[in-house]
N, CA, C, O and the ligand as a Tripos MOL2 file, in Angstrom:
@<TRIPOS>MOLECULE
protein
  245   243    62     0     0
PROTEIN
NO_CHARGES

@<TRIPOS>ATOM
      1 N         -20.6680   -8.7790   -0.4760 N.3       1 MET1
      2 CA        -21.1190   -9.4760    0.7410 C.3       1 MET1
      3 C         -21.7200   -8.4930    1.7370 C.2       1 MET1
      4 O         -22.3810   -8.9250    2.6810 O.2       1 MET1
      5 N         -21.5200   -7.2060    1.5690 N.am      2 GLY2
      6 CA        -22.0620   -6.2400    2.5220 C.3       2 GLY2
      7 C         -21.0640   -5.8660    3.5950 C.2       2 GLY2
      8 O         -19.8620   -6.0980    3.4680 O.2       2 GLY2
      9 N         -21.5850   -5.2910    4.6370 N.am      3 ASN3
     10 CA        -20.7080   -4.7920    5.6790 C.3       3 ASN3
     11 C         -20.6890   -5.7160    6.8930 C.2       3 ASN3
     12 O         -21.5580   -6.5680    7.0780 O.2       3 ASN3
     13 N         -19.6790   -5.5120    7.6940 N.am      4 CYS4
     14 CA        -19.5490   -6.2060    8.9660 C.3       4 CYS4
     15 C         -20.8060   -5.9800    9.8080 C.2       4 CYS4
     16 O         -21.3330   -4.8680    9.8560 O.2       4 CYS4
     17 N         -21.2760   -7.0220   10.4590 N.am      5 GLU5
     18 CA        -22.5220   -6.8970   11.2180 C.3       5 GLU5
     19 C         -22.3140   -6.7710   12.7180 C.2       5 GLU5
     20 O         -23.2620   -6.8640   13.4980 O.2       5 GLU5
     21 N         -21.0800   -6.5610   13.1100 N.am      6 ILE6
     22 CA        -20.8230   -6.2810   14.5140 C.3       6 ILE6
     23 C         -21.2800   -4.8520   14.8070 C.2       6 ILE6
     24 O         -21.0450   -3.9380   14.0170 O.2       6 ILE6
     25 N         -21.9310   -4.6790   15.9440 N.am      7 LEU7
     26 CA        -22.4790   -3.3760   16.2830 C.3       7 LEU7
     27 C         -21.4070   -2.2980   16.2290 C.2       7 LEU7
     28 O         -20.2950   -2.4790   16.7240 O.2       7 LEU7
     29 N         -21.7650   -1.1760   15.6190 N.am      8 SER8
     30 CA        -20.9200    0.0080   15.4970 C.3       8 SER8
     31 C         -19.7090   -0.2010   14.5870 C.2       8 SER8
     32 O         -18.7800    0.6060   14.6100 O.2       8 SER8
     33 N         -19.7030   -1.2600   13.7930 N.am      9 CYS9
     34 CA        -18.6320   -1.4680   12.8210 C.3       9 CYS9
     35 C         -19.2120   -1.3030   11.4220 C.2       9 CYS9
     36 O         -20.2990   -1.8060   11.1390 O.2       9 CYS9
     37 N         -18.5030   -0.6090   10.5510 N.am     10 THR10
     38 CA        -19.0280   -0.3350    9.2060 C.3      10 THR10
     39 C         -18.0560   -0.7760    8.1190 C.2      10 THR10
     40 O         -18.1660   -0.3550    6.9670 O.2      10 THR10
     41 N         -17.1150   -1.6180    8.4890 N.am     11 LYS11
     42 CA        -16.1400   -2.0640    7.4920 C.3      11 LYS11
     43 C         -16.7220   -3.1530    6.5990 C.2      11 LYS11
     44 O         -17.6740   -3.8320    6.9850 O.2      11 LYS11
     45 N         -16.1570   -3.3210    5.4170 N.am     12 PRO12
     46 CA        -16.6620   -4.3680    4.5240 C.3      12 PRO12
     47 C         -16.4230   -5.7640    5.1000 C.2      12 PRO12
     48 O         -15.3550   -6.0470    5.6430 O.2      12 PRO12
     49 N         -17.4260   -6.6280    4.9750 N.am     13 ALA13
     50 CA        -17.3280   -7.9810    5.5070 C.3      13 ALA13
     51 C         -16.4680   -8.8500    4.6070 C.2      13 ALA13
     52 O         -16.4960   -8.7140    3.3840 O.2      13 ALA13
     53 N         -15.7140   -9.7310    5.2120 N.am     14 GLU14
     54 CA        -14.8880  -10.6550    4.4450 C.3      14 GLU14
     55 C         -15.2460  -12.1080    4.7230 C.2      14 GLU14
     56 O         -14.9970  -12.9830    3.8940 O.2      14 GLU14
     57 N         -15.8200  -12.3610    5.8720 N.am     15 ARG15
     58 CA        -16.1420  -13.7390    6.2620 C.3      15 ARG15
     59 C         -17.4830  -13.7530    6.9460 C.2      15 ARG15
     60 O         -17.9670  -12.7160    7.4010 O.2      15 ARG15
     61 N         -18.0870  -14.9210    7.0200 N.am     16 SER16
     62 CA        -19.2630  -15.0450    7.8610 C.3      16 SER16
     63 C         -19.1010  -16.2680    8.7480 C.2      16 SER16
     64 O         -18.5370  -17.2810    8.3360 O.2      16 SER16
     65 N         -19.5990  -16.1600    9.9600 N.am     17 VAL17
     66 CA        -19.5280  -17.2530   10.9230 C.3      17 VAL17
     67 C         -20.9310  -17.4570   11.4870 C.2      17 VAL17
     68 O         -21.7830  -16.5820   11.3290 O.2      17 VAL17
     69 N         -21.1890  -18.5750   12.1310 N.am     18 SER18
     70 CA        -22.5140  -18.7800   12.7040 C.3      18 SER18
     71 C         -22.7070  -17.8380   13.8850 C.2      18 SER18
     72 O         -21.7660  -17.5330   14.6180 O.2      18 SER18
     73 N         -23.9520  -17.3800   14.0550 N.am     19 ALA19
     74 CA        -24.2580  -16.4350   15.1180 C.3      19 ALA19
     75 C         -23.8720  -17.0160   16.4750 C.2      19 ALA19
     76 O         -23.3920  -16.3040   17.3570 O.2      19 ALA19
     77 N         -24.0890  -18.3070   16.6240 N.am     20 GLU20
     78 CA        -23.7910  -18.9660   17.8900 C.3      20 GLU20
     79 C         -22.3110  -18.8570   18.2600 C.2      20 GLU20
     80 O         -21.9620  -18.5560   19.4020 O.2      20 GLU20
     81 N         -21.4600  -19.1050   17.2790 N.am     21 SER21
     82 CA        -20.0370  -19.0570   17.5940 C.3      21 SER21
     83 C         -19.5630  -17.6170   17.7800 C.2      21 SER21
     84 O         -18.6300  -17.3630   18.5420 O.2      21 SER21
     85 N         -20.2110  -16.6670   17.0800 N.am     22 ALA22
     86 CA        -19.8640  -15.2600   17.2830 C.3      22 ALA22
     87 C         -20.2040  -14.8410   18.7050 C.2      22 ALA22
     88 O         -19.4580  -14.1020   19.3470 O.2      22 ALA22
     89 N         -21.3400  -15.3240   19.1820 N.am     23 LYS23
     90 CA        -21.7620  -15.0300   20.5490 C.3      23 LYS23
     91 C         -20.7690  -15.6360   21.5350 C.2      23 LYS23
     92 O         -20.3840  -15.0060   22.5200 O.2      23 LYS23
     93 N         -20.3740  -16.8460   21.2540 N.am     24 GLY24
     94 CA        -19.4070  -17.5260   22.1050 C.3      24 GLY24
     95 C         -18.0830  -16.7830   22.1740 C.2      24 GLY24
     96 O         -17.3640  -16.8670   23.1690 O.2      24 GLY24
     97 N         -17.7670  -16.0550   21.1100 N.am     25 ALA25
     98 CA        -16.5200  -15.2970   21.0750 C.3      25 ALA25
     99 C         -16.6870  -13.9210   21.7010 C.2      25 ALA25
    100 O         -15.7430  -13.1320   21.7460 O.2      25 ALA25
    101 N         -17.9120  -13.6330   22.1910 N.am     26 GLY26
    102 CA        -18.1400  -12.3700   22.8850 C.3      26 GLY26
    103 C         -18.3660  -11.1920   21.9510 C.2      26 GLY26
    104 O         -18.2650  -10.0410   22.3740 O.2      26 GLY26
    105 N         -18.6700  -11.4650   20.6810 N.am     27 LEU27
    106 CA        -18.9260  -10.3790   19.7330 C.3      27 LEU27
    107 C         -20.3790   -9.9390   19.8270 C.2      27 LEU27
    108 O         -21.2700  -10.7600   20.0430 O.2      27 LEU27
    109 N         -20.6130   -8.6570   19.6660 N.am     28 GLU28
    110 CA        -21.9740   -8.1290   19.7370 C.3      28 GLU28
    111 C         -22.4790   -7.8080   18.3380 C.2      28 GLU28
    112 O         -21.8810   -7.0110   17.6160 O.2      28 GLU28
    113 N         -23.5720   -8.4320   17.9710 N.am     29 TYR29
    114 CA        -24.1280   -8.2250   16.6240 C.3      29 TYR29
    115 C         -25.6240   -7.9980   16.7640 C.2      29 TYR29
    116 O         -26.2040   -8.2680   17.8150 O.2      29 TYR29
    117 N         -26.2420   -7.5020   15.7080 N.am     30 ALA30
    118 CA        -27.6820   -7.2800   15.7200 C.3      30 ALA30
    119 C         -28.4040   -8.5970   15.9500 C.2      30 ALA30
    120 O         -28.0110   -9.6300   15.4080 O.2      30 ALA30
    121 N         -29.4480   -8.5610   16.7420 N.am     31 GLU31
    122 CA        -30.1550   -9.7920   17.0740 C.3      31 GLU31
    123 C         -30.9310  -10.3510   15.8970 C.2      31 GLU31
    124 O         -31.3040   -9.6200   14.9790 O.2      31 GLU31
    125 N         -31.1720  -11.6580   15.9340 N.am     32 GLY32
    126 CA        -31.9980  -12.2960   14.9200 C.3      32 GLY32
    127 C         -31.2270  -12.8260   13.7300 C.2      32 GLY32
    128 O         -31.8280  -13.3060   12.7690 O.2      32 GLY32
    129 N         -29.9170  -12.7470   13.7760 N.am     33 LEU33
    130 CA        -29.1200  -13.2620   12.6650 C.3      33 LEU33
    131 C         -28.7790  -14.7250   12.8840 C.2      33 LEU33
    132 O         -28.5980  -15.1750   14.0150 O.2      33 LEU33
    133 N         -28.6950  -15.4600   11.7810 N.am     34 LYS34
    134 CA        -28.2400  -16.8470   11.8880 C.3      34 LYS34
    135 C         -26.7590  -16.9430   11.5900 C.2      34 LYS34
    136 O         -26.0290  -17.7430   12.1750 O.2      34 LYS34
    137 N         -26.3390  -16.0950   10.6560 N.am     35 ARG35
    138 CA        -24.9110  -15.9800   10.3640 C.3      35 ARG35
    139 C         -24.5070  -14.5240   10.5120 C.2      35 ARG35
    140 O         -25.2940  -13.6200   10.2300 O.2      35 ARG35
    141 N         -23.3120  -14.3070   10.9440 N.am     36 VAL36
    142 CA        -22.8360  -12.9490   11.1620 C.3      36 VAL36
    143 C         -21.6610  -12.6890   10.2310 C.2      36 VAL36
    144 O         -20.6820  -13.4350   10.2200 O.2      36 VAL36
    145 N         -21.7720  -11.6330    9.4610 N.am     37 HIS37
    146 CA        -20.6640  -11.2660    8.5880 C.3      37 HIS37
    147 C         -19.6490  -10.4420    9.3740 C.2      37 HIS37
    148 O         -20.0000   -9.5400   10.1340 O.2      37 HIS37
    149 N         -18.4000  -10.7780    9.1670 N.am     38 LEU38
    150 CA        -17.3340  -10.1060    9.9110 C.3      38 LEU38
    151 C         -16.3150   -9.4830    8.9710 C.2      38 LEU38
    152 O         -15.9790  -10.0550    7.9340 O.2      38 LEU38
    153 N         -15.8310   -8.3120    9.3420 N.am     39 CYS39
    154 CA        -14.7220   -7.7190    8.6120 C.3      39 CYS39
    155 C         -13.4350   -8.4440    9.0240 C.2      39 CYS39
    156 O         -13.4380   -9.2950    9.9140 O.2      39 CYS39
    157 N         -12.3740   -8.0940    8.3760 N.am     40 LYS40
    158 CA        -11.1030   -8.7650    8.6410 C.3      40 LYS40
    159 C         -10.7210   -8.6480   10.1110 C.2      40 LYS40
    160 O         -10.2910   -9.6150   10.7400 O.2      40 LYS40
    161 N         -10.8870   -7.4620   10.6320 N.am     41 GLU41
    162 CA        -10.4910   -7.1920   12.0150 C.3      41 GLU41
    163 C         -11.3110   -8.0060   13.0240 C.2      41 GLU41
    164 O         -10.7660   -8.6080   13.9490 O.2      41 GLU41
    165 N         -12.6260   -8.0080   12.8220 N.am     42 HIS42
    166 CA        -13.4670   -8.7480   13.7520 C.3      42 HIS42
    167 C         -13.3000  -10.2500   13.5830 C.2      42 HIS42
    168 O         -13.4550  -11.0090   14.5400 O.2      42 HIS42
    169 N         -12.9880  -10.6720   12.3810 N.am     43 TYR43
    170 CA        -12.7340  -12.0960   12.1860 C.3      43 TYR43
    171 C         -11.4760  -12.5140   12.9410 C.2      43 TYR43
    172 O         -11.4060  -13.6020   13.5130 O.2      43 TYR43
    173 N         -10.5000  -11.6360   12.9300 N.am     44 ARG44
    174 CA         -9.2680  -11.9190   13.6710 C.3      44 ARG44
    175 C          -9.5640  -12.0280   15.1660 C.2      44 ARG44
    176 O          -9.0730  -12.9170   15.8620 O.2      44 ARG44
    177 N         -10.3950  -11.0800   15.6330 N.am     45 GLN45
    178 CA        -10.8000  -11.0890   17.0390 C.3      45 GLN45
    179 C         -11.5580  -12.3690   17.3660 C.2      45 GLN45
    180 O         -11.3520  -12.9910   18.4080 O.2      45 GLN45
    181 N         -12.4400  -12.7430   16.4450 N.am     46 PHE46
    182 CA        -13.2200  -13.9640   16.6050 C.3      46 PHE46
    183 C         -12.3080  -15.1810   16.7480 C.2      46 PHE46
    184 O         -12.4960  -16.0100   17.6390 O.2      46 PHE46
    185 N         -11.3330  -15.2730   15.8730 N.am     47 LYS47
    186 CA        -10.4310  -16.4190   15.8970 C.3      47 LYS47
    187 C          -9.6170  -16.4560   17.1800 C.2      47 LYS47
    188 O          -9.3880  -17.5160   17.7620 O.2      47 LYS47
    189 N          -9.1860  -15.2760   17.6080 N.am     48 LYS48
    190 CA         -8.4180  -15.1670   18.8410 C.3      48 LYS48
    191 C          -9.2470  -15.6910   20.0200 C.2      48 LYS48
    192 O          -8.7610  -16.4670   20.8430 O.2      48 LYS48
    193 N         -10.4970  -15.2540   20.0820 N.am     49 GLN49
    194 CA        -11.3660  -15.6410   21.1930 C.3      49 GLN49
    195 C         -11.6550  -17.1370   21.1890 C.2      49 GLN49
    196 O         -11.6310  -17.7840   22.2360 O.2      49 GLN49
    197 N         -11.9280  -17.6790   20.0130 N.am     50 THR50
    198 CA        -12.2610  -19.1020   19.9750 C.3      50 THR50
    199 C         -11.0200  -19.9280   20.3210 C.2      50 THR50
    200 O         -11.1280  -21.0080   20.9040 O.2      50 THR50
    201 N          -9.8630  -19.4210   19.9640 N.am     51 LYS51
    202 CA         -8.6280  -20.1120   20.3080 C.3      51 LYS51
    203 C          -8.4450  -20.1270   21.8200 C.2      51 LYS51
    204 O          -8.0720  -21.1380   22.4140 O.2      51 LYS51
    205 N          -8.7210  -18.9690   22.4210 N.am     52 LYS52
    206 CA         -8.5890  -18.8450   23.8670 C.3      52 LYS52
    207 C          -9.4910  -19.8540   24.5830 C.2      52 LYS52
    208 O          -9.0890  -20.4990   25.5510 O.2      52 LYS52
    209 N         -10.7250  -19.9670   24.0750 N.am     53 ASP53
    210 CA        -11.6520  -20.9300   24.6700 C.3      53 ASP53
    211 C         -11.0930  -22.3420   24.6030 C.2      53 ASP53
    212 O         -11.1950  -23.1190   25.5520 O.2      53 ASP53
    213 N         -10.5030  -22.6520   23.4640 N.am     54 ARG54
    214 CA         -9.9720  -23.9900   23.2940 C.3      54 ARG54
    215 C          -8.8230  -24.2450   24.2660 C.2      54 ARG54
    216 O          -8.6770  -25.3440   24.8020 O.2      54 ARG54
    217 N          -8.0240  -23.2250   24.4780 N.am     55 VAL55
    218 CA         -6.9230  -23.3690   25.4310 C.3      55 VAL55
    219 C          -7.4620  -23.6340   26.8220 C.2      55 VAL55
    220 O          -6.9590  -24.5000   27.5370 O.2      55 VAL55
    221 N          -8.4900  -22.8840   27.2050 N.am     56 LEU56
    222 CA         -9.0950  -23.0990   28.5230 C.3      56 LEU56
    223 C          -9.6300  -24.5060   28.6640 C.2      56 LEU56
    224 O          -9.4890  -25.1400   29.7100 O.2      56 LEU56
    225 N         -10.2530  -24.9920   27.5860 N.am     57 GLU57
    226 CA        -10.7880  -26.3540   27.6500 C.3      57 GLU57
    227 C          -9.6700  -27.3740   27.8510 C.2      57 GLU57
    228 O          -9.8030  -28.3280   28.6170 O.2      57 GLU57
    229 N          -8.5670  -27.1460   27.1430 N.am     58 SER58
    230 CA         -7.5000  -28.1340   27.2250 C.3      58 SER58
    231 C          -6.7770  -28.0490   28.5690 C.2      58 SER58
    232 O          -5.9940  -28.9330   28.9160 O.2      58 SER58
    233 N          -7.0430  -26.9840   29.3200 N.am     59 LEU59
    234 CA         -6.4350  -26.9030   30.6470 C.3      59 LEU59
    235 C          -7.2230  -27.7130   31.6800 C.2      59 LEU59
    236 O          -6.8950  -27.7220   32.8670 O.2      59 LEU59
    237 N          -8.2500  -28.3790   31.2070 N.am     60 GLY60
    238 CA         -8.9270  -29.3270   32.0850 C.3      60 GLY60
    239 C         -10.2300  -28.8470   32.6910 C.2      60 GLY60
    240 O         -10.4580  -29.0120   33.8890 O.2      60 GLY60
    241 N         -11.0910  -28.2480   31.8670 N.am     61 ARG61
    242 CA        -12.4090  -27.9040   32.3710 C.3      61 ARG61
    243 C         -13.4310  -28.9030   31.9090 C.2      61 ARG61
    244 O         -14.6110  -28.7770   32.2380 O.2      61 ARG61
    245 ZN        -16.1260   -5.3840   11.9760 Zn       62 ZN62
@<TRIPOS>BOND
     1     1     2 1
     2     2     3 1
     3     3     4 2
     4     3     5 am
     5     5     6 1
     6     6     7 1
     7     7     8 2
     8     7     9 am
     9     9    10 1
    10    10    11 1
    11    11    12 2
    12    11    13 am
    13    13    14 1
    14    14    15 1
    15    15    16 2
    16    15    17 am
    17    17    18 1
    18    18    19 1
    19    19    20 2
    20    19    21 am
    21    21    22 1
    22    22    23 1
    23    23    24 2
    24    23    25 am
    25    25    26 1
    26    26    27 1
    27    27    28 2
    28    27    29 am
    29    29    30 1
    30    30    31 1
    31    31    32 2
    32    31    33 am
    33    33    34 1
    34    34    35 1
    35    35    36 2
    36    35    37 am
    37    37    38 1
    38    38    39 1
    39    39    40 2
    40    39    41 am
    41    41    42 1
    42    42    43 1
    43    43    44 2
    44    43    45 am
    45    45    46 1
    46    46    47 1
    47    47    48 2
    48    47    49 am
    49    49    50 1
    50    50    51 1
    51    51    52 2
    52    51    53 am
    53    53    54 1
    54    54    55 1
    55    55    56 2
    56    55    57 am
    57    57    58 1
    58    58    59 1
    59    59    60 2
    60    59    61 am
    61    61    62 1
    62    62    63 1
    63    63    64 2
    64    63    65 am
    65    65    66 1
    66    66    67 1
    67    67    68 2
    68    67    69 am
    69    69    70 1
    70    70    71 1
    71    71    72 2
    72    71    73 am
    73    73    74 1
    74    74    75 1
    75    75    76 2
    76    75    77 am
    77    77    78 1
    78    78    79 1
    79    79    80 2
    80    79    81 am
    81    81    82 1
    82    82    83 1
    83    83    84 2
    84    83    85 am
    85    85    86 1
    86    86    87 1
    87    87    88 2
    88    87    89 am
    89    89    90 1
    90    90    91 1
    91    91    92 2
    92    91    93 am
    93    93    94 1
    94    94    95 1
    95    95    96 2
    96    95    97 am
    97    97    98 1
    98    98    99 1
    99    99   100 2
   100    99   101 am
   101   101   102 1
   102   102   103 1
   103   103   104 2
   104   103   105 am
   105   105   106 1
   106   106   107 1
   107   107   108 2
   108   107   109 am
   109   109   110 1
   110   110   111 1
   111   111   112 2
   112   111   113 am
   113   113   114 1
   114   114   115 1
   115   115   116 2
   116   115   117 am
   117   117   118 1
   118   118   119 1
   119   119   120 2
   120   119   121 am
   121   121   122 1
   122   122   123 1
   123   123   124 2
   124   123   125 am
   125   125   126 1
   126   126   127 1
   127   127   128 2
   128   127   129 am
   129   129   130 1
   130   130   131 1
   131   131   132 2
   132   131   133 am
   133   133   134 1
   134   134   135 1
   135   135   136 2
   136   135   137 am
   137   137   138 1
   138   138   139 1
   139   139   140 2
   140   139   141 am
   141   141   142 1
   142   142   143 1
   143   143   144 2
   144   143   145 am
   145   145   146 1
   146   146   147 1
   147   147   148 2
   148   147   149 am
   149   149   150 1
   150   150   151 1
   151   151   152 2
   152   151   153 am
   153   153   154 1
   154   154   155 1
   155   155   156 2
   156   155   157 am
   157   157   158 1
   158   158   159 1
   159   159   160 2
   160   159   161 am
   161   161   162 1
   162   162   163 1
   163   163   164 2
   164   163   165 am
   165   165   166 1
   166   166   167 1
   167   167   168 2
   168   167   169 am
   169   169   170 1
   170   170   171 1
   171   171   172 2
   172   171   173 am
   173   173   174 1
   174   174   175 1
   175   175   176 2
   176   175   177 am
   177   177   178 1
   178   178   179 1
   179   179   180 2
   180   179   181 am
   181   181   182 1
   182   182   183 1
   183   183   184 2
   184   183   185 am
   185   185   186 1
   186   186   187 1
   187   187   188 2
   188   187   189 am
   189   189   190 1
   190   190   191 1
   191   191   192 2
   192   191   193 am
   193   193   194 1
   194   194   195 1
   195   195   196 2
   196   195   197 am
   197   197   198 1
   198   198   199 1
   199   199   200 2
   200   199   201 am
   201   201   202 1
   202   202   203 1
   203   203   204 2
   204   203   205 am
   205   205   206 1
   206   206   207 1
   207   207   208 2
   208   207   209 am
   209   209   210 1
   210   210   211 1
   211   211   212 2
   212   211   213 am
   213   213   214 1
   214   214   215 1
   215   215   216 2
   216   215   217 am
   217   217   218 1
   218   218   219 1
   219   219   220 2
   220   219   221 am
   221   221   222 1
   222   222   223 1
   223   223   224 2
   224   223   225 am
   225   225   226 1
   226   226   227 1
   227   227   228 2
   228   227   229 am
   229   229   230 1
   230   230   231 1
   231   231   232 2
   232   231   233 am
   233   233   234 1
   234   234   235 1
   235   235   236 2
   236   235   237 am
   237   237   238 1
   238   238   239 1
   239   239   240 2
   240   239   241 am
   241   241   242 1
   242   242   243 1
   243   243   244 2
@<TRIPOS>SUBSTRUCTURE
     1 MET1         2 RESIDUE 1 A MET
     2 GLY2         6 RESIDUE 1 A GLY
     3 ASN3        10 RESIDUE 1 A ASN
     4 CYS4        14 RESIDUE 1 A CYS
     5 GLU5        18 RESIDUE 1 A GLU
     6 ILE6        22 RESIDUE 1 A ILE
     7 LEU7        26 RESIDUE 1 A LEU
     8 SER8        30 RESIDUE 1 A SER
     9 CYS9        34 RESIDUE 1 A CYS
    10 THR10       38 RESIDUE 1 A THR
    11 LYS11       42 RESIDUE 1 A LYS
    12 PRO12       46 RESIDUE 1 A PRO
    13 ALA13       50 RESIDUE 1 A ALA
    14 GLU14       54 RESIDUE 1 A GLU
    15 ARG15       58 RESIDUE 1 A ARG
    16 SER16       62 RESIDUE 1 A SER
    17 VAL17       66 RESIDUE 1 A VAL
    18 SER18       70 RESIDUE 1 A SER
    19 ALA19       74 RESIDUE 1 A ALA
    20 GLU20       78 RESIDUE 1 A GLU
    21 SER21       82 RESIDUE 1 A SER
    22 ALA22       86 RESIDUE 1 A ALA
    23 LYS23       90 RESIDUE 1 A LYS
    24 GLY24       94 RESIDUE 1 A GLY
    25 ALA25       98 RESIDUE 1 A ALA
    26 GLY26      102 RESIDUE 1 A GLY
    27 LEU27      106 RESIDUE 1 A LEU
    28 GLU28      110 RESIDUE 1 A GLU
    29 TYR29      114 RESIDUE 1 A TYR
    30 ALA30      118 RESIDUE 1 A ALA
    31 GLU31      122 RESIDUE 1 A GLU
    32 GLY32      126 RESIDUE 1 A GLY
    33 LEU33      130 RESIDUE 1 A LEU
    34 LYS34      134 RESIDUE 1 A LYS
    35 ARG35      138 RESIDUE 1 A ARG
    36 VAL36      142 RESIDUE 1 A VAL
    37 HIS37      146 RESIDUE 1 A HIS
    38 LEU38      150 RESIDUE 1 A LEU
    39 CYS39      154 RESIDUE 1 A CYS
    40 LYS40      158 RESIDUE 1 A LYS
    41 GLU41      162 RESIDUE 1 A GLU
    42 HIS42      166 RESIDUE 1 A HIS
    43 TYR43      170 RESIDUE 1 A TYR
    44 ARG44      174 RESIDUE 1 A ARG
    45 GLN45      178 RESIDUE 1 A GLN
    46 PHE46      182 RESIDUE 1 A PHE
    47 LYS47      186 RESIDUE 1 A LYS
    48 LYS48      190 RESIDUE 1 A LYS
    49 GLN49      194 RESIDUE 1 A GLN
    50 THR50      198 RESIDUE 1 A THR
    51 LYS51      202 RESIDUE 1 A LYS
    52 LYS52      206 RESIDUE 1 A LYS
    53 ASP53      210 RESIDUE 1 A ASP
    54 ARG54      214 RESIDUE 1 A ARG
    55 VAL55      218 RESIDUE 1 A VAL
    56 LEU56      222 RESIDUE 1 A LEU
    57 GLU57      226 RESIDUE 1 A GLU
    58 SER58      230 RESIDUE 1 A SER
    59 LEU59      234 RESIDUE 1 A LEU
    60 GLY60      238 RESIDUE 1 A GLY
    61 ARG61      242 RESIDUE 1 A ARG
    62 ZN62       245 GROUP 0 **** ****
């Protein structure tokens, strides 16, 4: 699958997510991608961030 596409990360990718949701999670990746490959660590970060967003939404925004 190649390497993680988050800037300055060179670990092997394990998952891919849509570029839009990666951006929403505050991850920085090379521009022009439609999908972003993430290593295990960045995927964990991604999930954490998207969870946080959901919590904020449920708090009534
Ligand atoms: Zn990574």
